[in-house]
C-alpha positions as CSV (number, residue, x, y, z in Angstrom):
1,M,99.8,105.7,67.2
2,V,98.7,102.3,65.9
3,D,97.5,103.0,62.3
4,E,96.2,99.6,61.3
5,T,94.1,96.9,62.8
6,V,95.7,94.8,65.5
7,S,94.6,92.5,68.5
8,L,94.2,93.6,71.8
9,V,97.2,91.9,73.1
10,D,99.4,93.5,70.4
11,Y,97.8,96.8,71.3
12,A,98.6,96.6,74.8
13,K,102.0,95.9,74.0
14,Y,102.3,99.1,71.9
15,W,101.2,101.3,74.9
16,N,103.4,99.4,77.5
17,R,106.5,99.9,75.2
18,T,105.9,103.5,74.8
19,G,105.0,104.1,78.4
20,K,108.3,105.0,79.8
21,G,108.3,101.9,82.2
22,D,104.5,102.3,83.4
23,V,102.2,99.7,82.7
24,L,99.4,101.5,80.7
25,A,97.3,98.7,79.1
26,L,96.4,95.5,81.1
27,D,94.1,92.8,80.7
28,P,91.3,92.0,83.0
29,G,93.3,89.3,85.0
30,D,96.2,91.3,85.7
31,S,97.3,91.7,89.3
32,L,97.7,95.5,89.3
33,L,93.7,95.5,88.9
34,D,93.4,93.5,92.1
35,T,91.8,95.2,95.1
36,S,93.4,95.1,98.4
37,F,92.0,96.4,101.6
38,I,93.4,97.9,104.9
39,T,91.4,96.1,107.7
40,T,89.8,98.7,110.2
41,G,90.2,96.0,112.9
42,I,86.4,96.1,113.3
43,P,84.8,92.9,111.6
44,T,81.4,94.7,111.2
45,V,83.0,97.7,109.8
46,D,85.4,95.7,107.4
47,E,82.1,93.8,106.4
48,A,80.1,97.0,105.6
49,F,83.0,98.4,103.6
50,G,83.5,95.3,101.6
51,G,86.6,94.1,103.2
52,G,88.1,97.4,104.7
53,I,89.4,100.6,103.2
54,P,90.5,99.9,99.8
55,R,94.3,100.4,98.7
56,G,95.0,102.6,95.7
57,R,91.7,104.5,96.0
58,I,90.3,107.5,97.6
59,S,87.8,107.2,100.4
60,M,85.9,110.1,101.9
61,F,84.4,110.0,105.8
62,F,81.9,112.9,106.1
63,G,79.2,113.9,108.7
64,E,78.2,116.8,110.9
65,D,80.4,118.1,113.7
66,S,81.4,115.8,116.6
67,S,79.9,112.9,114.5
68,G,83.2,111.0,114.6
69,K,84.8,111.3,111.3
70,T,88.5,111.7,112.8
71,L,87.7,109.2,115.5
72,L,86.9,106.5,112.7
73,A,90.1,107.5,110.7
74,Q,92.1,107.1,113.8
75,L,90.6,103.8,114.4
76,V,91.9,102.9,110.8
77,M,95.3,104.3,111.4
78,A,95.5,102.4,114.8
79,A,94.8,99.2,112.9
80,V,97.4,100.2,110.2
81,H,99.9,100.7,113.1
82,K,99.2,97.1,114.8
83,E,100.1,95.5,111.2
84,N,103.4,97.8,111.6
85,G,102.1,100.0,108.6
86,T,103.0,103.6,108.0
87,V,100.6,106.6,108.3
88,I,100.8,110.1,107.1
89,Y,98.2,112.3,108.9
90,V,97.8,115.8,107.0
91,D,96.5,118.1,109.9
92,G,94.9,120.8,108.0
93,E,92.6,121.7,111.3
94,R,95.7,121.7,113.4
95,T,93.9,119.5,115.8
96,F,96.4,116.8,116.4
97,S,96.7,115.6,119.9
98,R,99.2,113.2,120.9
99,E,97.4,112.2,124.2
100,W,94.1,111.3,122.3
101,F,95.5,109.7,119.3
102,A,97.5,107.4,121.7
103,T,94.4,106.7,123.6
104,T,92.7,105.4,120.5
105,G,95.7,103.1,119.7
106,V,97.6,105.4,117.1
107,S,101.5,104.8,117.4
108,L,103.6,107.8,118.1
109,D,106.6,106.2,116.7
110,P,108.0,108.9,114.2
111,N,109.1,105.7,111.8
112,R,105.4,104.9,111.5
113,L,103.5,108.2,111.8
114,M,104.1,111.6,110.3
115,I,102.1,114.8,110.9
116,L,102.2,117.3,107.8
117,H,100.8,121.0,108.2
118,P,100.1,122.4,104.8
119,R,99.7,126.3,104.7
120,N,97.1,126.1,101.8
121,L,95.2,123.6,99.7
122,E,97.6,123.7,96.9
123,E,100.4,122.6,99.3
124,G,98.2,119.9,100.8
125,F,97.9,118.3,97.5
126,D,101.3,118.7,96.6
127,M,102.6,117.1,99.8
128,I,100.2,114.1,99.3
129,D,101.0,113.6,95.7
130,N,104.8,113.6,96.5
131,A,104.2,111.0,99.3
132,L,102.4,108.8,97.0
133,R,105.2,108.8,94.4
134,T,108.0,108.6,96.9
135,V,107.4,107.3,100.6
136,K,104.2,105.3,99.4
137,P,102.8,104.8,103.0
138,D,100.0,102.5,103.5
139,L,97.5,105.3,104.7
140,I,97.2,108.8,104.0
141,V,94.6,110.8,106.0
142,L,93.7,114.5,105.1
143,D,91.7,116.3,107.9
144,S,89.9,118.0,106.7
145,I,89.0,119.3,103.2
146,P,87.3,122.5,104.2
147,S,89.9,123.4,106.4
148,L,92.4,124.2,103.5
149,L,91.9,127.3,101.4
150,P,93.6,127.9,98.0
151,K,96.6,130.2,97.9
152,S,95.1,132.8,96.1
153,H,92.7,133.3,99.3
154,F,96.0,134.7,101.0
155,E,97.3,136.8,98.4
156,S,94.6,139.6,98.8
157,E,92.2,141.0,101.2
158,M,88.8,139.1,101.6
159,A,86.9,142.3,100.4
160,D,88.9,142.7,97.4
161,K,88.0,139.4,95.7
162,D,85.1,137.0,95.1
163,F,86.8,133.7,95.8
164,R,83.8,131.5,94.9
165,G,84.6,128.6,92.8
166,D,88.3,128.6,93.5
167,T,88.3,125.8,96.0
168,P,86.2,123.3,93.9
169,R,88.5,124.1,90.9
170,K,91.7,123.5,93.0
171,I,90.3,120.3,94.6
172,T,89.5,118.9,90.8
173,E,93.2,119.6,89.8
174,G,94.3,118.1,93.2
175,L,92.5,114.9,92.7
176,G,93.5,114.9,88.9
177,R,97.0,114.7,90.2
178,I,97.0,112.2,93.3
179,V,94.5,109.7,91.5
180,P,97.3,108.4,89.1
181,A,100.0,109.1,91.5
182,N,98.8,106.1,93.8
183,S,100.9,103.0,92.8
184,G,98.0,101.0,94.5
185,K,99.6,100.4,98.1
186,T,98.2,103.5,99.6
187,A,94.7,104.0,100.9
188,V,93.7,107.7,101.0
189,I,91.2,109.0,103.2
190,L,89.7,112.4,102.9
191,I,87.6,113.8,105.8
192,N,84.7,116.1,104.8
193,Q,82.3,118.4,106.9
194,M,78.7,118.4,106.2
195,R,77.1,121.8,105.5
196,V,73.5,123.0,105.3
197,N,72.3,125.3,102.4
198,P,69.7,127.7,103.7
199,N,68.3,128.5,100.3
200,V,67.0,124.9,99.6
201,M,63.2,124.8,100.3
202,Y,62.5,121.2,98.9
203,G,64.7,118.1,99.6
204,S,67.4,117.8,101.6
205,P,69.5,121.0,102.5
206,E,72.5,118.9,103.4
207,T,75.6,119.5,101.2
208,L,79.3,118.8,101.0
209,P,82.1,121.5,100.4
210,G,84.6,120.9,97.8
211,G,82.4,120.4,94.6
212,K,81.4,117.3,92.8
213,A,84.9,115.9,91.8
214,L,85.2,114.6,95.5
215,R,81.9,112.6,94.9
216,H,83.0,111.4,91.5
217,N,86.7,110.2,92.6
218,T,85.9,108.4,95.7
219,A,85.5,104.8,95.6
220,L,84.2,104.7,98.9
221,R,82.2,107.4,100.7
222,V,81.1,106.8,104.3
223,R,78.5,108.9,106.4
224,V,79.2,109.0,110.0
225,R,76.7,110.1,112.7
226,R,76.7,110.0,116.6
227,G,74.2,107.8,118.1
228,G,73.1,107.5,121.6
229,W,75.4,108.2,124.6
230,I,76.9,105.4,126.7
231,T,76.7,106.3,130.4
232,D,77.6,104.6,133.7
233,A,74.0,104.6,134.4
234,S,73.6,101.9,131.6
235,K,73.1,98.7,133.0
236,D,76.5,96.8,133.6
237,T,76.7,93.3,132.1
238,G,80.2,92.4,133.1
239,G,81.7,95.3,131.2
240,I,79.0,95.2,128.3
241,V,77.1,98.5,128.4
242,G,73.3,97.9,127.7
243,G,71.1,101.0,126.3
244,D,72.5,103.7,124.1
245,S,70.9,107.0,125.4
246,E,67.5,106.7,127.0
247,E,68.6,105.5,130.3
248,G,71.6,107.9,130.6
249,E,70.0,110.9,129.3
250,S,67.0,110.8,131.6
251,N,69.4,110.4,134.5
252,S,70.8,113.9,134.9
253,K,73.7,112.5,137.1
254,A,74.9,110.0,134.6
255,K,78.4,110.3,133.3
256,K,79.2,109.9,129.7
257,I,81.6,107.3,129.2
258,G,81.3,106.5,125.4
259,Y,78.9,106.8,122.4
260,V,77.6,104.7,119.5
261,L,79.3,105.5,116.1
262,K,76.9,104.8,113.3
263,I,78.0,104.2,109.8
264,L,76.4,104.2,106.3
265,V,78.3,103.3,103.2
266,E,76.7,105.7,100.7
267,K,78.9,104.8,97.8
268,N,81.1,101.9,97.0
269,K,82.8,101.0,93.9
270,V,84.3,97.9,95.3
271,S,81.5,96.2,97.0
272,T,77.7,96.6,97.7
273,P,76.7,100.1,99.0
274,F,74.3,101.0,101.6
275,R,75.4,98.7,104.3
276,E,75.5,99.9,107.8
277,A,77.6,99.2,110.9
278,E,77.8,100.6,114.4
279,I,80.8,100.9,116.8
280,R,80.3,101.2,120.5
281,F,83.3,103.3,121.7
282,F,84.4,104.0,125.2
283,F,86.4,107.4,125.9
284,T,88.9,105.1,127.3
285,G,89.8,104.2,123.8
286,E,88.3,100.6,124.1
287,M,85.4,99.2,122.0
288,D,82.6,97.1,123.1
289,K,83.6,94.2,120.6
290,L,81.1,91.7,122.1
291,S,78.1,93.9,121.5
292,M,79.3,94.3,117.9
293,L,79.9,90.4,117.5
294,V,76.3,89.9,118.7
295,G,75.0,92.4,116.2
296,Q,76.8,90.5,113.6
297,L,75.3,87.2,114.7
298,L,71.9,88.8,114.5
299,E,72.3,90.0,111.2
300,K,73.6,86.8,109.9
301,E,70.6,85.0,111.8
302,L,72.9,82.9,113.7
303,I,71.0,84.0,116.5
304,T,67.3,84.9,116.1
305,V,64.7,86.5,118.3
306,T,61.7,84.3,119.0
307,S,58.1,85.4,118.0
308,R,57.4,86.1,121.8
309,G,60.1,88.8,121.6
310,G,62.8,89.2,123.8
311,Y,63.9,85.6,123.7
312,Y,67.0,84.6,121.7
313,R,67.7,81.2,120.1
314,S,70.5,79.6,118.2
315,P,71.4,76.1,116.9
316,L,74.8,76.5,118.9
317,F,73.1,76.5,122.2
318,E,70.1,74.8,123.9
319,G,67.0,76.4,124.8
320,T,66.5,80.2,124.9
321,I,68.1,83.1,126.5
322,Q,65.8,86.2,127.7
323,G,67.1,89.5,127.2
324,R,69.9,91.0,125.2
325,D,72.0,91.6,128.3
326,N,71.7,88.0,129.3
327,L,72.7,86.9,125.9
328,N,75.9,89.2,126.1
329,Q,76.7,87.7,129.4
330,R,76.4,84.1,128.3
331,I,78.6,84.7,125.2
332,K,81.1,86.5,127.4
333,D,81.3,83.7,130.1
334,D,81.3,81.0,127.5
335,D,84.6,80.7,125.7
336,D,83.6,77.8,123.7
337,L,80.3,79.0,122.7
338,R,81.9,82.6,121.6
339,S,84.7,80.5,119.7
340,Q,81.9,78.5,117.9
341,F,80.0,81.7,116.9
342,E,83.2,83.4,115.5
343,L,83.8,80.2,113.6
344,A,80.2,80.3,112.4
345,L,80.8,83.7,111.0
346,Q,83.8,82.7,109.0
347,G,82.0,80.0,107.7
348,L,83.9,77.3,109.2
349,V,81.3,75.5,111.2
């Protein structure tokens, strides 16, 4: 150890000289501290996340069952594959489907996607730790945290032992290994399942399995909810679906063709938290990108609603347009107007 007063620069040189080749001490401007992102391919979601899924850090998607957690992860995987990146999917729930993943845009090329089937929690973290040190993929998805139990749970009968506390302790140990193993290239997404504690009388009964270490070690924590259904009874505006749920659910003959995925960023250590986004997803694997574009324009006030309500105005077109469906149709039909709006969102006009 350094036993005399030295400058910060000399102190950094000491640790980097004794760090067995690793850089242990950095100045604030070092490139190793730069945060890079994996784009989700969805501008509204990237903006809510502060740039996308951060590399070199752990993110967590959580929510109730069938809320769209795995779907959101699949969309990120598809975006990575569009950039010729590599993905490891840790399928703890054993629910991987070639057809469904391919439908959402995930590549089935074995050079770009690997499926892992750990037998227990320790093996799952060992696999992730090893992959971070050797393969260094662009993205690792663990689906899901509650699906993997510690090895000790399989070594004795359930009635013979009280297993409480085993899982959080092992998760804490596992996170303590994979955090320093990440060189900064890989984005790690952990999927967690919301639970309800029936013993809570006051406050929210909602809780997340896995212990508090999961909350502390995640740089991005995203709550996923399923919004209204998109049905074939919704008003058709040239491929842009209108209402979320009311029209379809009031019509018993309406066929569900998609749903609205609602996203809330509850924690963000790389940008502003508590931002929201929506994805209008169809079961064909497509997304209603035009409606998401209009949502961005309204949020940025590049399009505003008049005081009379229902009339939309913008400095990029003359007059007003009545109704959201007509607004969607106008932007869909006018390629020049759409380009102008896209440039405006980028601050180029």
